C-alpha positions as CSV (number, residue, x, y, z in Angstrom):
1,M,87.4,-8.3,-23.8
2,L,90.0,-6.2,-21.9
3,S,93.6,-6.1,-23.1
4,V,96.4,-7.6,-21.0
5,R,97.8,-4.1,-20.5
6,L,94.5,-2.7,-19.1
7,I,94.0,-5.8,-16.9
8,K,97.4,-5.2,-15.4
9,K,96.6,-1.6,-14.7
10,L,93.3,-2.5,-13.0
11,E,95.1,-5.2,-11.0
12,G,97.7,-2.6,-10.0
13,I,94.9,-0.4,-8.7
14,S,93.6,-3.2,-6.5
15,K,97.1,-4.1,-5.2
16,C,97.9,-0.5,-4.4
17,S,94.6,-0.1,-2.5
18,R,95.0,-3.4,-0.6
19,N,98.5,-2.3,0.6
20,G,97.0,0.9,2.1
21,H,98.3,3.4,-0.5
22,K,96.4,6.1,-2.3
23,V,95.6,5.3,-5.9
24,R,96.5,7.7,-8.7
25,K,96.0,8.4,-12.4
26,L,92.4,7.0,-12.5
27,F,91.2,9.8,-14.8
28,N,94.0,8.9,-17.3
29,I,92.9,5.3,-17.3
30,I,89.3,6.1,-18.2
31,T,90.3,8.6,-20.9
32,N,93.1,6.5,-22.6
33,N,91.5,3.1,-22.8
34,P,88.5,2.8,-25.2
35,E,88.2,-0.9,-24.5
36,L,87.2,0.0,-20.9
37,W,84.1,1.7,-22.3
38,R,83.3,-1.3,-24.5
39,H,83.5,-3.4,-21.4
40,A,81.2,-1.0,-19.6
41,Y,78.7,-1.2,-22.5
42,A,78.8,-5.0,-22.3
43,N,78.0,-4.8,-18.6
44,I,74.9,-2.6,-18.9
45,Y,73.3,-3.4,-22.3
46,P,71.5,-6.6,-21.0
47,N,69.9,-4.7,-18.2
48,K,66.2,-4.3,-18.3
49,G,66.3,-0.5,-18.1
50,A,69.2,0.0,-20.6
51,M,66.8,1.2,-23.3
52,T,64.8,3.5,-21.0
53,K,65.1,7.1,-22.0
54,G,66.1,9.8,-19.5
55,V,65.5,13.5,-19.9
56,D,66.6,13.3,-23.6
57,D,66.1,10.7,-26.3
58,T,69.4,9.0,-26.0
59,T,69.9,5.4,-24.7
60,I,72.8,3.1,-24.9
61,D,71.5,2.0,-28.3
62,G,73.7,3.1,-31.1
63,F,76.9,2.5,-29.2
64,S,80.0,3.0,-31.3
65,D,83.7,3.9,-31.1
66,E,82.9,7.4,-32.4
67,R,80.4,7.9,-29.5
68,V,83.1,6.7,-27.0
69,A,85.7,9.0,-28.6
70,N,83.3,12.0,-28.3
71,I,82.7,11.3,-24.6
72,I,86.4,10.9,-23.9
73,R,87.2,14.1,-25.7
74,Q,84.6,16.0,-23.6
75,L,86.1,14.5,-20.4
76,R,89.6,15.5,-21.4
77,E,88.7,19.0,-22.2
78,G,86.5,19.4,-19.2
79,E,83.3,19.9,-21.3
80,Y,81.4,16.9,-20.2
81,R,78.3,17.6,-18.1
82,F,76.0,15.1,-16.5
83,K,72.4,15.7,-17.3
84,P,69.8,15.6,-14.6
85,S,68.1,12.3,-14.1
86,K,64.4,11.8,-14.7
87,R,62.7,11.0,-11.5
88,V,59.9,8.4,-11.4
89,Y,58.4,6.4,-8.5
90,I,58.1,2.7,-8.2
91,P,55.9,0.9,-5.5
92,K,57.5,-0.6,-2.4
93,G,56.3,-3.6,-0.6
94,N,54.9,-1.6,2.3
95,G,52.6,0.5,0.1
96,K,54.9,3.5,-0.2
97,K,56.8,4.5,-3.3
98,R,60.6,4.7,-3.9
99,P,62.1,7.4,-6.0
100,L,64.1,6.2,-9.0
101,G,66.5,8.2,-11.2
102,I,66.6,7.3,-14.9
103,L,69.8,8.5,-16.6
104,T,70.6,9.4,-20.2
105,G,72.5,6.9,-22.4
106,D,75.9,8.7,-22.1
107,D,75.6,9.2,-18.4
108,K,74.9,5.5,-17.9
109,L,78.1,4.7,-19.8
110,V,80.2,7.2,-17.8
111,Q,78.7,6.0,-14.4
112,E,79.4,2.4,-15.3
113,V,83.1,3.2,-16.1
114,I,83.3,5.1,-12.8
115,R,81.8,2.1,-11.0
116,I,84.3,-0.3,-12.6
117,I,87.2,1.8,-11.3
118,L,85.7,2.4,-7.8
119,E,85.1,-1.4,-7.5
120,R,88.8,-2.0,-8.2
121,V,89.8,0.5,-5.5
122,Y,87.4,-0.5,-2.7
123,E,86.6,-4.2,-3.2
124,P,90.0,-5.2,-1.8
125,V,89.4,-3.3,1.4
126,F,85.7,-3.8,2.1
127,C,84.9,-5.9,5.1
128,E,84.6,-9.7,4.5
129,E,81.3,-9.6,6.4
130,S,79.7,-7.1,4.0
131,H,77.4,-8.7,1.4
132,G,75.1,-6.0,0.0
133,F,75.6,-4.7,-3.6
134,R,78.9,-6.5,-4.1
135,P,80.0,-8.8,-6.9
136,D,79.4,-12.5,-6.2
137,R,77.6,-11.7,-2.9
138,S,74.0,-11.5,-1.9
139,C,71.6,-12.3,0.9
140,H,72.2,-16.0,0.2
141,T,76.0,-15.7,0.8
142,A,75.2,-13.8,4.0
143,L,72.9,-16.5,5.2
144,E,75.5,-19.2,4.4
145,K,78.1,-17.4,6.4
146,I,75.7,-17.1,9.4
147,Q,75.0,-20.8,9.3
148,R,78.7,-21.7,9.0
149,V,80.4,-19.1,11.3
150,W,77.8,-17.6,13.7
151,T,77.8,-20.4,16.2
152,G,77.0,-19.4,19.8
153,T,76.1,-15.9,18.9
154,K,74.3,-14.1,21.7
155,W,74.1,-10.5,20.6
156,L,72.7,-9.0,17.4
157,I,72.5,-5.3,16.4
158,E,69.9,-4.4,13.8
159,M,70.0,-1.1,12.0
160,D,67.8,0.6,9.5
161,V,68.9,3.9,7.9
162,E,65.8,5.6,6.7
163,S,66.0,7.0,3.1
164,Y,69.7,6.1,3.1
165,F,70.4,6.7,-0.6
166,D,68.6,10.1,-0.5
167,S,70.5,11.3,2.6
168,I,74.1,10.6,1.9
169,C,76.2,13.7,2.6
170,H,78.1,14.7,-0.5
171,E,80.9,16.5,1.3
172,K,81.5,13.5,3.6
173,L,81.5,11.1,0.7
174,V,84.0,13.2,-1.3
175,E,86.1,13.4,1.9
176,L,86.2,9.6,2.1
177,L,87.0,9.3,-1.6
178,S,89.8,11.8,-1.3
179,A,91.4,9.8,1.6
180,K,91.8,6.8,-0.8
181,I,92.1,8.4,-4.2
182,D,94.8,11.0,-5.1
183,D,93.3,12.2,-8.4
184,R,91.5,15.6,-8.4
185,K,90.0,15.2,-11.9
186,F,88.5,11.8,-11.0
187,I,87.1,13.2,-7.8
188,R,85.8,16.3,-9.6
189,L,84.0,14.0,-12.1
190,I,82.2,12.2,-9.2
191,R,81.3,15.5,-7.5
192,M,79.7,16.6,-10.8
193,M,77.8,13.4,-11.0
194,L,76.4,13.9,-7.5
195,K,75.4,17.5,-8.2
196,A,73.6,16.8,-11.5
197,G,70.1,17.2,-10.0
198,Y,66.9,15.6,-11.3
199,M,63.8,16.5,-13.3
200,E,60.3,15.9,-11.9
201,D,57.1,17.1,-13.5
202,F,59.2,19.2,-16.0
203,Q,60.8,21.0,-13.0
204,F,64.5,20.9,-12.3
205,H,65.6,20.2,-8.7
206,S,69.1,20.5,-7.4
207,T,70.6,17.7,-5.4
208,Y,72.3,18.7,-2.1
209,S,72.6,15.1,-0.7
210,G,72.1,11.5,-1.7
211,T,72.8,9.4,-4.8
212,P,69.8,8.6,-7.0
213,Q,68.6,5.0,-6.8
214,G,68.8,3.6,-10.3
215,S,72.2,5.0,-11.2
216,G,75.0,2.6,-11.9
217,A,77.5,4.1,-9.4
218,S,75.0,4.6,-6.5
219,P,75.4,1.1,-4.8
220,I,79.2,1.3,-4.5
221,L,79.1,4.9,-3.4
222,A,76.6,3.9,-0.7
223,N,78.9,1.0,0.3
224,I,81.9,3.4,0.7
225,M,79.9,5.3,3.3
226,L,78.7,2.1,5.0
227,H,82.3,0.8,5.1
228,E,83.0,3.4,7.8
229,L,80.1,1.9,9.8
230,D,81.5,-1.6,9.3
231,Q,84.9,-0.5,10.6
232,F,83.3,1.2,13.6
233,M,81.3,-1.9,14.5
234,K,84.4,-4.1,14.2
235,R,86.1,-1.9,16.8
236,I,83.1,-2.1,19.1
237,K,83.1,-5.9,18.7
238,S,86.8,-6.2,19.4
239,E,86.3,-4.3,22.7
240,F,83.2,-6.4,23.6
241,D,85.0,-9.7,22.9
242,S,87.8,-9.0,25.4
243,G,88.6,-11.7,28.0
244,K,88.7,-15.5,27.9
245,E,85.0,-16.2,28.6
246,R,81.6,-14.4,28.6
247,R,80.9,-12.6,31.9
248,A,78.1,-14.1,33.9
249,N,74.9,-12.2,34.3
250,P,74.5,-11.3,38.0
251,R,70.7,-11.4,37.8
252,Y,70.8,-14.9,36.3
253,N,73.2,-16.1,39.0
254,S,70.9,-14.7,41.7
255,I,67.9,-16.6,40.4
256,T,69.9,-19.8,39.9
257,L,71.1,-19.7,43.5
258,K,67.5,-19.1,44.7
259,I,66.3,-22.2,42.8
260,H,69.2,-24.2,44.2
261,R,68.3,-23.3,47.8
262,I,64.7,-24.4,47.2
263,R,65.8,-27.7,45.8
264,K,68.2,-28.3,48.7
265,K,65.4,-27.5,51.2
266,L,63.1,-30.0,49.5
267,D,65.8,-32.7,49.5
268,S,66.3,-32.3,53.2
269,Q,62.7,-33.4,54.0
270,D,61.8,-36.8,55.2
271,R,60.7,-38.9,52.2
272,S,59.6,-42.0,54.1
273,T,55.9,-41.2,54.7
274,D,53.1,-40.7,52.3
275,E,52.5,-37.3,53.7
276,A,56.1,-36.2,53.1
277,K,55.8,-37.5,49.5
278,K,52.7,-35.5,49.0
279,L,54.4,-32.4,50.5
280,M,57.4,-32.9,48.2
281,I,55.2,-33.2,45.1
282,T,53.4,-30.0,46.1
283,R,56.7,-28.1,46.7
284,R,58.1,-29.3,43.4
285,R,55.1,-27.9,41.6
286,K,55.6,-24.6,43.4
287,T,59.3,-24.8,42.4
288,L,58.2,-25.2,38.8
289,V,56.1,-22.1,39.1
290,L,59.1,-20.2,40.5
291,C,61.2,-21.4,37.5
292,I,58.5,-20.1,35.1
293,H,58.5,-16.8,37.0
294,C,62.3,-16.5,36.7
295,H,62.1,-17.3,32.9
296,D,59.6,-14.5,32.5
297,L,61.8,-12.0,34.4
298,L,64.8,-12.9,32.2
299,H,63.2,-13.1,28.8
300,V,60.0,-11.1,29.0
301,G,60.9,-8.5,31.7
302,K,57.6,-8.7,33.6
303,L,55.3,-11.3,35.3
304,P,51.9,-12.0,33.6
305,S,49.0,-11.1,35.9
306,W,47.6,-14.7,35.9
307,R,50.9,-15.9,37.4
308,R,51.2,-13.3,40.2
309,S,48.9,-15.2,42.7
310,M,50.8,-18.4,42.1
311,Y,54.1,-16.7,42.7
312,S,53.0,-15.1,46.0
313,E,52.2,-18.6,47.2
314,V,55.7,-19.7,46.2
315,E,57.2,-16.9,48.2
316,S,55.8,-18.3,51.4
317,V,57.6,-21.6,50.7
318,V,60.9,-19.9,49.9
319,H,61.0,-17.6,52.9
């Protein structure tokens, strides 16, 4: 349970960020409020991997005020060092494997505290349309909004960033953090976390990019980068949505006029005789073939071979 004093501090961070100001004294908040660490422990201890060991034998088991005091002392004196994560691989749905980083017990606590603070800074400014890795949001809330708001949508842009978590640029991420956070000690702590490296087959590997999947702070750090993409797409959308109505497609208009001319020509024929009626039925069938052809051109981009002979017959009627 957080104290009223700490809650007000965290709310002040959110308010400052929402108003467009840089936030300060974050490092002081995490090193002067032990209840924040108890809150972090309460968040992560129910997780399935909370008791999984990293490169050492420590887990979050054995949590105590003395353990928190020791971590805080190391942070204040600049002695705390993140240990490399233990890399394992878990299967993906497509048959491939995804790398997963398992942290030590103390690193899990530190990263959860960092995540809590970053969430207070960035949640107020993240786009309303963003639903991934955010509190009280999921694929289900995204689908509900699509059903409720996306009426009459004609254009969709689908993106897939390959190996996104492994390819995040550290320098760019720190630059984005520095634009919102005016606290060198807090930024330095995050930089140390990113550069901790990982152990695989008893070999140490340095990390020059990316945030390890499985670490507590990785999702929000990834969202901070993706927030820039969200902002870019909002600008593109605002430019695309200019004007009072959607601009007509010239190709669609041309085909529509062509169909109209054929119908007008058919209507001008004498419908009194049986021969004229048979001719009208034949031409209407040919008009239907032309409509199918136009549909193929608009939605498929090419005419199937079995329809080409039929279309050539229609051309003789049109011209």
